[in-house]
N, C-alpha and C positions, 0 to 999 in steps of 0.2 A: 504494501499499499504507499503510493506517495505522502510524501509529509504534509506539505502545505495546506494541501486542498483536499480532505477528505471526507468524502461525501458518502452517508450509510443510508443504504434502505433499512428499513425497522427492523425485518427479519436477519440483516446482516450485522446489526448493530447489537442486537440481543445476543447473537451466536458470539460476537467478540470478546463484548464486555463481560457476559452473564454467563453463558455455557463453556466459553474457550478459557473463562475465569482470567481473562485480560484485566477488568474492571475498568473503573475511571483512570486509576494510575497507567495502565496502558493507553488508551485514547491518549493521554496527556503526554505520553511519550513519544504518540508520533507527531507531535510541533501542529496538533491542530491550531486554526486561526479562528473559527467558528465552532462554539458546540452543536452536537446533532440536535435537532428539532427533538424528540424525546427527552431532554434535557432541559429544555426552553419551559417556563412555567406562565401562566397564561397573566396577562398584566394584572389582572384584581390577585393575585396570589402573591405578588412580589413586593418585597418589603421595601416603602422609599424615606427617605429622609421626614417628612412631613409627618412619620407614625412613628417615630423613636422620640419617646418622652426625653425630654433636657432635664426635667426639674424631679425627677424620680430617678432613684438609686436602689440597690438590693444591699441588706444589711450585711456588715461586715464583723463577724463575733469574736472576740479573744476568748478560746477555750482554755487557756493556760491553766486556768482551775476550774476542773469539772464540776466541783464540788461548793461552787459558788451558787447559789438560789438567782442570784440576777441573771447567770448565765443560762439554767435553766429556764425564765421566766422571758428571757430574751428569744432562744430557740423556739419555744412552742409559741409568743406571739410572734414570729417569723413564719412559721409554718401555717399557723392560722391564717396570716393577714394575706402574704405574698407566696406561699408554698417554695420559697427560694431564699436560701442566704450563702455567705459564707463565712469560711472558719479560717482562722490563722492559730498560729502558734499552738496546734492538735498534738506535734510531737512526735510526727514523721519527720527525719533529717531530709534535707533538701536535696540531698546525694540522691536518696532513694526514690524521689519522683522526678528529678531529673533524668535518673536513668533510665527510668520505664517508659518516659515521652523520648528519650533519645532512641531506646529500643524500639519504638513505632517508626521512627524513620529508618533505622535500621533494616527492619522487616520489609517495607515498602519500595526499598531502593535494591531490595535483592534482581537478581535477572528474573523475566517474567517465568520462565520454567521450573524457578525455586519455587515462587510464590505457588504457582499451580499446584503443588506438592498439597497445598492444604487446603482445596477446594474441598467440599462434601465426598465428591466420588473418589479422592486421593487421599484424603488425611488418612495417617496412620492410625486416629482415634477419633472417636465422633467427638470428643471433649474439647478440639479445636478444631475452626473450621475459617475459611476466607471466603468473604462475601462481599456483594456490591450494593449500593442503593438501601432501599430497607425490604421493599416485596416486588422485586423487578417483573414476574410476572401478572403482579395484581395491580401495577400503579402505573397511574396515567402519565405522570412525569416521573421521570429518574431522577434519582439524587446523586449528586457529585460530591460522591464519597465511595471509598472503598473501607473494609474493616476486617482485621482478624479478633473472632469470638473465642474465647477461653470459657468452658463451664468448669468451675473450680471444686471439687471432691476432696475435701478433706483426705490425707494419706493414700490417695490413688495414685497406682504406679504409672498411671496414662500421662500424666505430666512432664513425663520423662522422653515422649515423642513431641513436647511441641517444639516451635522452632527453636534451634540452637541461638540464634541471633538476639532470642528476645525471651526465654523461658525462663532465665533464672530472675529478670528482673521484672518480670512480671509476678514470680511467686515470690520475692522479697515484698513486693509493693501489697499484694494479698495480706503477708505476713503482718507488716505495719496496719493496716488499713483495718483487721476485723476487730480487734479492741473499741477502734471508733466508731464502727459501725455497731456495735453492741452499745456502748455508752450512748450516743445518738435516740437508740429507739429507747435505752433506759428512762432517759429523760423526757421523750415524746408520750412514751408509755405512763410516766410518772403524770402527766399533766392530765391524763385522761383516768387519773386514780386508779390504773392496772399498777399493783405492787410489787411484782416481779415477772422475770421471763423466764416463764417454765416452759417445760418442751413441747407443749401442744404452742403456745404462744412463739417459740423460735421456729416449729414448723411453718407458723400462718404468716410469718415476716419475714425471717432470714432462713427458710429451706433449702434454697439455691443461692449461689454467686456467679454472675457473669460478668468478665473483665474483658471489656473491647479495646483494642487498638486500634483505633478510628484513623482515618488519614483522608485530607481532604487535599487533595492535589490543587497546584495553581490553576486557576479556571480563566479562559481565554474571553469571557463573555462574565465576568463574575455577579453584573443587573439582573441577568437572566436567570440566573441559576440558584440552588437552592441546597447547603449541605443536608439539611433536614427539613422537611416540611411540618407546619404547626401541630403541635402533640404533644400530650402528656404521655408519660412512662406509666407503665404497668407494673413498677416495681412497688413496694414498699416505699424504699427511699433509693434516690441514686445519688452514690458519691464521684463527681466529676472533677479530674484533674484538668486544666486546660492550659495550652503555652500562653506565649505571650501575644498571638495573633490577632484572638477576638473574633468575634461572629457570633456568640453565644446571645438572644435574646429573650426575654422571659416577659409574659403578658405584664402591661403596666393596670392603674387602676380602671383606666378607659378602655373597651373591648378593640379599640384600634389602636390604642396604644402599646408599644413597645419597650422595655428597658434593655439596655445593654449590660451584658453582666461584665464589667472591666476587669480583665485578667489582674488579679495580687499575685505576686511572685510567691512562693511556697503557699499559697490558699487554698483549700478545696469547696467547690460548689456542690450545696446539696440541695437538690432537688426533689420534694415530696411527691412520692406515686399514688397512682389512684389506690392501691392496696390500704394506704394509711388515711386515702381520704375516706375509703368504705369502712374499715375499721373502726375509725372513730366516730362514724355516722356524722360528717361532714364540719367536725371540729376543726379538721386541718384540711387543708387543700393542696390538690393538687396541679401543679404548675404547668401551663400551655407553655411552650415555647419552640423555638425553633433556631436556623443555624445560618449564616449566610455562608459564602464561599471569598476568596481572597484571589485576585487579580496578578499579585505579585509573590505571595509566599505559600509555599506549602504547610499546612496546620494539621497539627497530631493535638487528639484528644484522649482519654483514659477515663470511660465512664466503667464504675463498677454499680452491675444494678442489684440491688437486693430484692430478693424474690422469695416468694412461697414456697413451697416443695409442690411439686406439679400436682398431686394428689390429695393436697392439702382442700378441705371448705372453709372458705372464706366469707365473711359476714360480720355485722357490726358486733364490736365487744360490747358482753352485757355491760361492764361498766359505763360504754358510753349512752347506755338508755337510763341510768340510776335515777334519773330525775324526772322518770316519766316520758322520755323524749319516744316518738315513734321513728321504727327502724325506716329509712329511706331505701335501704339495699336488701334484695333478698342474699339467701347463702347460695353457693356455687362453688362448684372444684374450680381451681385456678388453671388446671390444663384448658379446661374450656376457654377461659378467657385469654389465655395466651394464645391459643389457636385463632380465637375470632382475631384477636390483635393482629397477629401476620398472617394473617389470611386477607386482606384487604389491603389498600393501599391508606397511608397516615392519614388522618382526618380529624383534628380538634381532638375533642374530649368524647370521642362518638362509643369507645367502648364503656366508660365509665356509665352511659346511658343505661345499655343493654343489661346492667346490673342493678336496677333501681325496681322497686317493687311495683 
């Protein structure tokens, strides 16, 4: 294929980017000057400057003293009001954070044939897979991103089969992140009068961890494309490590306003997911967010999705209904929710509507 003016028929695009596993990185490597039509957002879905809220920001919370009641109050308030906040002084060494971001760059800089070894049909283990966009066969518009997803299972031997350029860095990051995940959930649940995280609650909220190395290559037409369309996560919480490129936006106070989550060195972005909104019976709010792409720099982010176990039944906690509130949501098996979410293109907070009574 020639570099400067590559034109794809839709079937060719799906084959090259999705089936052959070249992804957006492969398209970027071709040196294309214009993105294929399948990646172009309709005008109404593009984020424009008029929609960016200049007078709103995301809380940055210093958690150096987890036992301070003011910190717990700040976290619960941010989870209820915005559904998103950043934490600093959390205890993960800066070197661990920098190493896992660098591992994302190193994996996606591998030759195409090396990356393709981790496609679903090629991967040496189901716990690591290379993917592109969100749900390519269901989406009307594809997202300008590739990602390597890892299902973390404690003491599981399969992690030895993860890519050698990123395996150790991902595992080290998970090791440091796990106690922070537990502490965050403990504080958020205490705000619901849940006294402790027992085995049942642990399965309901943190039964599985997915860690992604997400790569957003330089985009020749960043104003026309999206790294991630408007959506809320279906996790309990998401811990996001972002680099200094920026591009994450969360919904502002007004429905058509968006707040840029300004990168803070060493910070972690905490997104409340649908599951925490459901178990809290709407006391906490999952945050709708989207990601723009960049025309000058490759961007890497590393989200950890803290999910229920697949076979867990999820619904409002009894403690969230103690004052006589009526349950807003029904009980459901998490795998059904998960499969519905990934079986369609991203669409705002559509999935949580499915769970309402």
